[in-house]
C-alpha positions, -999 to +999 in steps of 0.1 A: +000+000+000+013+034-009+021+061+017-008+083+003-032+054+007-020+046+042-024+082+053-059+083+038-070+051+056-058+065+090-078+096+085-109+076+077-104+054+107-099+084+130-131+099+117-149+067+125-137+066+161-147+102+166-182+095+153-185+063+173-176+083+205-201+110+198-227+084+190-221+065+223-224+097+244-256+106+227-270+071+232-261+072+269-281+104+273-312+089+257-337+067+275-341+032+263-379+026+264-378-005+243-357-036+244-356-035+206-338-001+205-303-014+217-305-042+191-313-017+163-285+006+175-260-022+175-271-033+140-268+003+127-233+006+142-222-027+127-236-017+093-218+016+094-185+000+103-189-026+075-198+001+050-168+022+061-144-008+058-157-015+023-151+022+013-115+019+027-109-013+006-123+003-026-101+035-021-071+014-013-076-008-043-081+022-066-049+039-053-029+007-057-042+002-092-032+037-101+002+032-087+006-001-106-006+016-138+020+043-133+047+018-129+036-001-160+036+031-180+071+039-169+083+004-179+069+008-214+079+044-219+112+037-236+099+034-272+075+063-267+098+088-250+088+125-247+094+145-278+119+174-277+092+197-290+061+185-273+049+154-255+044+126-281+060+096-296+095+100-312+096+078-342+133+087-346+155+117-338+187+098-347+205+109-315+212+073-305+234+065-335+271+072-339+280+098-366+286+081-399+266+049-389+236+035-407+203+042-390+198+005-383+165+007-366+148+012-400+139-018-421+129-027-456+097-047-459+100-072-488+072-087-509+069-116-484+066-091-455+100-100-442+119-072-425+154-067-438+178-045-419+189-012-434+224-027-439+209-056-459+186-034-479+210-006-490+226-008-525+261+004-533+261+042-535+230+046-514+232+065-481+210+061-451+235+074-426+235+097-396+254+130-399+261+157-373+261+194-378+265+221-351+257+195-324+226+182-341+224+147-355+202+140-386+197+114-412+213+118-446+193+099-474+209+098-508+202+078-540+218+076-574+196+059-600+181+039-571+153+040-546+153+038-508+122+029-488+129+021-452+103+016-425+095+016-388+065-006-380+038+002-355+035-023-326+071-033-332+091-001-330+065+021-313+030+020-298+007+043-318-030+048-315-042+074-341-070+085-319-046+096-292-019+108-315-035+121-348-006+144-358+027+138-375+055+163-374+090+162-389+119+185-400+137+181-433+157+197-460+166+188-496+202+192-507+197+180-543+165+174-563+165+146-590+164+166-622+131+163-641+112+145-614+075+150-610+048+132-589+026+133-620+051+118-644+085+104-634+076+097-598+110+104-583+114+125-552+143+137-531+124+131-499+090+117-488+074+105-456+049+078-462+022+067-437+006+034-444-028+031-426-042-002-437-051-022-468-078-018-494-103-045-504-078-062-527-049-061-502-030-030-515-015-007-488-036+024-483-010+051-478-004+089-479+029+100-493+040+134-481+066+148-506+092+175-509+084+181-546+107+194-573+081+216-589+045+209-578+029+235-555+023+229-519-011+215-513-013+196-546-025+160-545-019+132-569-037+099-567-024+064-576-052+042-565-045+032-529-014+056-527-022+093-525+005+120-527+002+153-508+029+179-516+038+196-483+071+212-493+081+224-528+112+234-547+091+262-562+090+281-529+113+263-504+150+266-510+174+237-512+197+235-482+171+251-458+154+233-430+116+232-429+092+218-403+060+201-415+030+191-393+000+172-406-033+161-391-034+125-404-070+119-397-080+150-416-057+141-445-071+105-446-107+117-448-097+142-476-080+117-499-099+084-490-133+097-482-148+101-517-185+097-526-186+061-512-173+070-478-144+051-463-129+082-449-124+069-413-088+058-407-081+028-386-071+032-350-037+018-355-018+027-387+007+001-399+039+020-405+059+051-413+084+050-442+112+073-453+113+074-491+138+088-516+143+078-552+159+088-585+155+055-605+133+070-631+153+102-638+186+083-634+198+113-614+210+121-578+187+128-549+199+139-515+179+150-484+183+153-446+157+145-419+162+158-384+134+140-366+100+124-370+074+124-342+038+116-335+018+142-315-015+144-296-043+166-308-032+197-289 
């Protein structure tokens, strides 16, 4: 029993004793005109004591349960540590890696749903390495005529309920756009964050791909069946080499792109994964981008 519970129980017991004393004094002053009155009084006193004991047990159990819940939360808090910007779930801030090392907590999901480590998935010339600049660690993603899609999976790498954490925020910059890329044509992109929510009726992943576009305007959307693109940063207005922070309400975006005339605009409670995407395999050019952090946030 916790100290707070013990103190509360003592206070209740002291109150009981005080009330019993007052009750006894009052009863001694009264005349007993019937033999049934003492029995009724004894019954009332016994009932009052039993009721009070029951209340103490309920309060004690509630306090203990809260204490146990707090302990459990602290034990499971490691993968959902507080965000540096706000309380939320850090998907990755890359601080745990050595400079120059591969961000090994990210995986490639193959066609058989096997998880390959980043080391196993990377091709020669590709970068998915942690860099440091002015004391801040970040991820450097680079491709040359290749494509990188590395993922962290919900329920494996973090615990994410979309109702509790409907927002996604990240900070990124593009160092080099793949020349001639466009989400509407050659679907290459220097940097994208992809949220996969669930699967459609034929088993295709239902995803939103948030892109740092070469030339499409912010706010433009492009649909490819179960994959929908939303441009959140653009080379038309956002300069290469500059950091930009993006925050999106995923539930609102899901309703916008998957709602349609037939409904279906309610996202699942537990999205499947978050993926970092960069590719230049259609343009056969170079793409290079940096990501500082990715985090999931509560509504406010």
